[in-house]
KETORNU-504933 format. One record per residue (C-alpha): x, y, z. Coordinates in pm, whole numbers, always signed. Example, Ala and Ser with C-alpha at 12.3 -4.5 7.8 and 13.67 -1.06 7.14 Angstrom:
2
       px       py       pz
    +1230     -450     +780
    +1367     -106     +714
This chain:
431
       px       py       pz
    -6887    -1770    +3941
    -6671    -1616    +3702
    -6846    -1611    +3332
    -6542    -1471    +3141
    -6490    -1679    +2829
    -6146    -1844    +2849
    -5865    -1771    +2650
    -5829    -2036    +2368
    -5533    -1937    +2157
    -5185    -1766    +2213
    -5315    -1461    +1986
    -5591    -1412    +2231
    -5355    -1465    +2519
    -5107    -1217    +2393
    -5357     -965    +2298
    -5500     -987    +2668
    -5146     -934    +2808
    -5096     -631    +2623
    -5306     -388    +2830
    -5091     -140    +3036
    -5300      +46    +3291
    -5020     +123    +3537
    -5026     +503    +3509
    -5393     +503    +3590
    -5333     +275    +3887
    -5248     +374    +4226
    -4891     +273    +4322
    -4831       -8    +4603
    -4818     -389    +4658
    -5196     -427    +4768
    -5331     -557    +4430
    -5033     -816    +4392
    -5073     -931    +4753
    -5462     -974    +4697
    -5382    -1146    +4366
    -5121    -1394    +4480
    -5342    -1477    +4779
    -5625    -1576    +4552
    -5363    -1783    +4339
    -5239    -1981    +4663
    -4934    -1756    +4724
    -4722    -1919    +4478
    -4423    -1639    +4565
    -4376    -1816    +4890
    -4287    -2165    +4750
    -3993    -2008    +4559
    -3661    -1903    +4654
    -3515    -1573    +4464
    -3226    -1351    +4358
    -3389    -1022    +4342
    -3247     -757    +4085
    -3321     -385    +4101
    -3106     -116    +3915
    -3138     +165    +3646
    -2884      +11    +3382
    -2758     -346    +3385
    -3013     -534    +3606
    -3141     -758    +3287
    -2783     -837    +3204
    -2700     -915    +3552
    -2998    -1156    +3593
    -2925    -1325    +3280
    -2578    -1384    +3358
    -2683    -1506    +3717
    -2907    -1751    +3580
    -2682    -1903    +3318
    -2441    -1945    +3618
    -2683    -2114    +3859
    -2803    -2330    +3536
    -2451    -2452    +3501
    -2411    -2535    +3851
    -2707    -2784    +3839
    -2983    -2578    +3970
    -3321    -2561    +3810
    -3311    -2195    +3728
    -3605    -1961    +3661
    -3537    -1632    +3502
    -3792    -1326    +3495
    -3704    -1018    +3299
    -3858     -724    +3096
    -3946     -589    +2859
    -3903     -846    +2587
    -3694     -811    +2257
    -3883    -1003    +2007
    -4153    -1198    +2186
    -4346    -1200    +2485
    -4213    -1561    +2597
    -3864    -1428    +2636
    -3981    -1273    +2989
    -4010    -1606    +3157
    -3761    -1884    +3136
    -3655    -2206    +3315
    -3299    -2321    +3215
    -3298    -2090    +2936
    -3601    -2214    +2780
    -3907    -1981    +2720
    -4258    -2060    +2859
    -4446    -2255    +2592
    -4770    -2149    +2455
    -4985    -2414    +2628
    -4860    -2301    +2973
    -4891    -1937    +2910
    -5242    -1976    +2775
    -5355    -2220    +3083
    -5167    -1971    +3333
    -5302    -1657    +3192
    -5630    -1797    +3231
    -5593    -1892    +3602
    -5470    -1556    +3671
    -5750    -1359    +3477
    -6003    -1554    +3673
    -5852    -1462    +3989
    -5812    -1088    +3869
    -6177    -1064    +3794
    -6279    -1151    +4145
    -6087     -834    +4252
    -6261     -495    +4329
    -5955     -315    +4161
    -5808     -443    +3829
    -5418     -524    +3843
    -5206     -380    +3624
    -5059     -566    +3330
    -4723     -615    +3494
    -4893     -737    +3831
    -5069     -996    +3623
    -4733    -1113    +3424
    -4573    -1154    +3736
    -4801    -1372    +3892
    -4813    -1574    +3559
    -4443    -1608    +3619
    -4475    -1709    +3982
    -4727    -1983    +3896
    -4494    -2105    +3609
    -4182    -2118    +3822
    -4374    -2316    +4097
    -4507    -2562    +3807
    -4148    -2601    +3677
    -4032    -2684    +4042
    -3736    -2425    +4023
    -3482    -2443    +4267
    -3418    -2067    +4247
    -3544    -1772    +4023
    -3315    -1492    +3892
    -3596    -1203    +3940
    -3569     -880    +3769
    -3752     -568    +3897
    -3971     -387    +3668
    -3985      -32    +3801
    -3814     +108    +4095
    -3797     -156    +4378
    -4004      -72    +4678
    -4329      -68    +4524
    -4271     -284    +4241
    -4498     -573    +4220
    -4197     -823    +4242
    -4137     -709    +4577
    -4436     -897    +4709
    -4176    -1199    +4748
    -4042    -1302    +5084
    -3683    -1224    +5180
    -3492    -1347    +4907
    -3161    -1531    +4916
    -2987    -1212    +4788
    -3101     -862    +4697
    -2885     -714    +4418
    -2896     -348    +4324
    -2724     -281    +3983
    -2593      +44    +3864
    -2821     +357    +3920
    -2892     +662    +3726
    -3170     +920    +3658
    -3497     +762    +3532
    -3870     +804    +3593
    -3771    +1091    +3811
    -4157    +1174    +3857
    -4200     +844    +4020
    -3871     +747    +4173
    -3725    +1101    +4260
    -3521    +1372    +4119
    -3174    +1255    +4283
    -2980     +963    +4235
    -3000     +889    +4612
    -3394     +918    +4610
    -3402     +675    +4318
    -3145     +453    +4527
    -3374     +462    +4828
    -3659     +339    +4608
    -3434      +72    +4449
    -3306      -58    +4789
    -3642     -112    +4911
    -3608     -454    +4795
    -3345     -527    +5082
    -3534     -727    +5332
    -3418     -882    +5673
    -3295    -1225    +5632
    -3128    -1168    +5288
    -2762    -1072    +5198
    -2731     -754    +4968
    -2503     -701    +4684
    -2438     -343    +4537
    -2293     -254    +4225
    -2021      -27    +4327
    -2111     +337    +4232
    -2145     +690    +4401
    -2053     +753    +4758
    -2412     +895    +4787
    -2587     +553    +4667
    -2353     +344    +4872
    -2454     +516    +5181
    -2813     +483    +5103
    -2769     +112    +5057
    -2527      +87    +5386
    -2799     +267    +5575
    -3106      +16    +5449
    -2872     -274    +5515
    -2806     -162    +5885
    -3166     -110    +5939
    -3254     -456    +5807
    -2976     -632    +5976
    -2846     -735    +5632
    -2483     -824    +5540
    -2364     -595    +5243
    -2115     -679    +4965
    -1980     -381    +4737
    -1846     -479    +4427
    -1458     -376    +4416
    -1364     -263    +4058
    -1003     -203    +4194
    -1003     -584    +4246
    -1054     -667    +3873
     -769     -777    +3666
     -846     -750    +3293
     -664    -1007    +3084
     -778     -969    +2736
    -1074     -804    +2548
    -1190     -849    +2197
    -1490     -903    +1964
    -1449    -1278    +2064
    -1527    -1188    +2442
    -1346    -1116    +2754
    -1124    -1258    +3011
    -1070    -1145    +3355
     -980    -1205    +3716
    -1153    -1059    +4022
    -1087    -1064    +4382
     -774    -1302    +4288
     -978    -1568    +4128
    -1041    -1694    +3786
     -963    -1650    +3517
    -1320    -1599    +3402
    -1433    -1597    +3030
    -1730    -1374    +2944
    -1875    -1401    +2605
    -2049    -1065    +2636
    -1915     -738    +2525
    -1843     -409    +2656
    -1695     -272    +2974
    -2030     -232    +3136
    -2096     -623    +3083
    -1756     -680    +3264
    -1857     -490    +3551
    -2204     -669    +3568
    -2020     -989    +3586
    -1822     -857    +3892
    -2164     -843    +4056
    -2279    -1191    +3964
    -1940    -1330    +4100
    -2042    -1169    +4416
    -2391    -1258    +4434
    -2253    -1613    +4388
    -2016    -1576    +4683
    -2324    -1460    +4886
    -2525    -1749    +4773
    -2205    -1993    +4853
    -2205    -1857    +5198
    -2593    -1950    +5242
    -2527    -2300    +5141
    -2549    -2315    +4744
    -2234    -2491    +4752
    -2235    -2594    +4350
    -2128    -2246    +4276
    -1777    -2306    +4236
    -1528    -2101    +4046
    -1564    -2353    +3755
    -1929    -2350    +3724
    -1932    -1967    +3746
    -1685    -1932    +3461
    -1882    -2214    +3277
    -2186    -1986    +3322
    -2034    -1674    +3234
    -1889    -1835    +2923
    -2238    -1940    +2820
    -2417    -1628    +2917
    -2633    -1455    +2617
    -2827    -1145    +2654
    -2952    -1045    +2299
    -2947     -686    +2199
    -2688     -547    +2437
    -2382     -484    +2263
    -2450     -782    +2039
    -2239     -862    +1738
    -2471    -1001    +1469
    -2241    -1033    +1162
    -1892     -961    +1039
    -1746     -755     +734
    -1916     -518     +805
    -1952     -586    +1167
    -2304     -516    +1274
    -2364     -446    +1649
    -2700     -395    +1799
    -2769     -213    +2142
    -3075     -139    +2360
    -2916     +193    +2478
    -3211     +439    +2513
    -3092     +709    +2773
    -2786     +922    +2817
    -2628     +685    +3090
    -2647     +386    +2861
    -2516     +567    +2545
    -2249     +680    +2754
    -2164     +318    +2846
    -2219     +213    +2475
    -1965     +461    +2326
    -1696     +386    +2598
    -1728      +11    +2495
    -1715      +96    +2121
    -1419     +321    +2163
    -1254      +50    +2358
    -1332     -226    +2100
    -1266       -3    +1774
    -1004     +252    +1877
    -1031     +556    +1656
    -1233     +395    +1385
    -1544     +590    +1315
    -1882     +384    +1308
    -2197     +428    +1127
    -2489     +476    +1357
    -2843     +352    +1286
    -3084     +517    +1543
    -3413     +670    +1627
    -3529     +863    +1919
    -3809     +962    +2118
    -3888    +1336    +2132
    -3933    +1353    +2532
    -3593    +1177    +2622
    -3268    +1384    +2633
    -3204    +1280    +2270
    -2960    +1588    +2199
    -2732    +1490    +2482
    -2755    +1122    +2359
    -2642    +1206    +2000
    -2397    +1463    +2113
    -2229    +1172    +2290
    -2228     +959    +1982
    -2065    +1238    +1746
    -1714    +1167    +1814
    -1737     +821    +1722
    -1976     +871    +1429
    -1876     +852    +1066
    -2216     +893     +945
    -2597     +847    +1092
    -2891     +670     +938
    -3208     +768    +1135
    -3572     +647    +1138
    -3902     +756    +1311
    -3947     +504    +1598
    -4300     +349    +1590
    -4435     +578    +1878
    -4667     +898    +1936
    -4347    +1028    +2112
    -4118     +964    +1827
    -3883    +1245    +1687
    -3949    +1247    +1299
    -3643    +1122    +1112
    -3628    +1420     +892
    -3607    +1662    +1190
    -3333    +1466    +1332
    -3154    +1421    +1001
    -3197    +1790     +963
    -3046    +1867    +1324
    -2746    +1631    +1274
    -2667    +1800     +931
    -2741    +2155     +996
    -2622    +2209    +1362
    -2360    +1890    +1393
    -2214    +1895    +1025
    -2240    +1505    +1023
    -2387    +1307     +741
    -2734    +1191     +810
    -2968     +984     +583
    -3348     +972     +715
    -3474     +609     +618
    -3870     +513     +592
    -3858     +259     +850
    -3626      -34    +1004
    -3605     -226     +696
    -3507      +84     +501
    -3253     +186     +769
    -3062     -148     +780
    -3055     -166     +399
    -2919     +199     +404
    -2670     +144     +691
    -2527     -154     +484
    -2492      +34     +166
    -2304     +305     +350
    -2076      +61     +493
    -1750     -100     +343
    -1622     -456     +471
    -1387     -294     +724
    -1665      -63     +862
    -1851     -102    +1164
    -2228      -22    +1224
    -2409       -1    +1540
    -2774      +34    +1588
    -2916     +184    +1923
    -3210     +384    +2067
    -3461     +152    +2227
    -3481     -215    +2301
    -3790     -232    +2061
    -3593      -72    +1789
    -3312     -331    +1844
    -3557     -610    +1833
    -3676     -484    +1501
    -3318     -439    +1361
    -3234     -795    +1492
    -3559     -925    +1316
    -3446     -785     +978
    -3087     -894     +987
    -3167    -1265    +1084
    -3444    -1267     +813
    -3189    -1154     +546
């Protein structure tokens, strides 16, 4: 018998879920399969859209969940990491998992994990909790975001999903996934399974060839998003209006060119789902879902006069997309950037990409052992790049200093990591 004392409070539960041992664990799906087997294989009682990618997979998952919900399907959404609190990772029809369910299901999974010879990773445990929760809530379908990679990610224990989605791919976790985009694409396309339909965000020829080869092996039809079939109608701080493949207009509340392109992926996924019998997905419900979709911390406008935008950009590819979107929104206007970076990231490339749009920087030291000190970053910006850079003690001080610098007609944008974005949102909403 298992003598482990049950978790009683949400504080105990969240503390238990904070452990992260994946770097010390051998990659593979064996632990997840064993754990889910002990739990009665809840993943086999659900239908999924499975979403991998480097950038945009979370946004795509959230938009799709919004559309499916508006169409009348009871929809689960599983994403990571969270922005403000753990509960964000598991939602049903937009509502986060409640404390009671999280405590109870964590105890259930924990008890099963204690029976295993090898302890599952934290993410494997979270994923099992999510599957149990979606079964408990009788979800019709789940929008499921991959954690890391695809082929060996714990979410890939699911049976053939309705649709497999591969969002935009860039170089990330190269020591684990490979040192070229094609190698990384092969790992992410590892979610494609016989019996599904695949949708690929249109990108480089090399990535597209990898996807085509995998789909041919599995006998899976493939749809590649067609940016040339996008018709832009309007774009402003109030949202975007567009047509795609001759259909629409569609309305998107989310800002940024990259979110517009992610929306094309969602529309193609809906077409694939419709071909598989999900016939409530009409142009009308797709438009309603895109109009209602929210994804905090991604080019999110939190206040006006001055404008204050937060974004979780944390790698060169993300920063490129962010700067392109800001230039489209603000033209030649220079912005005040609030940021902090990690020393082991390609931080110089990220900041150089931001420099042409920068009026000034306010910089902090992120709460990480890998953080670049704010004074060192400020000195590099001032001495090497000749731009105003003000060090701040912490996020609260950084937000205060950025607002002091800004006039009513200025714009501020914070970026650097999702954690930092969450902290900035907290500070602004508490004011």
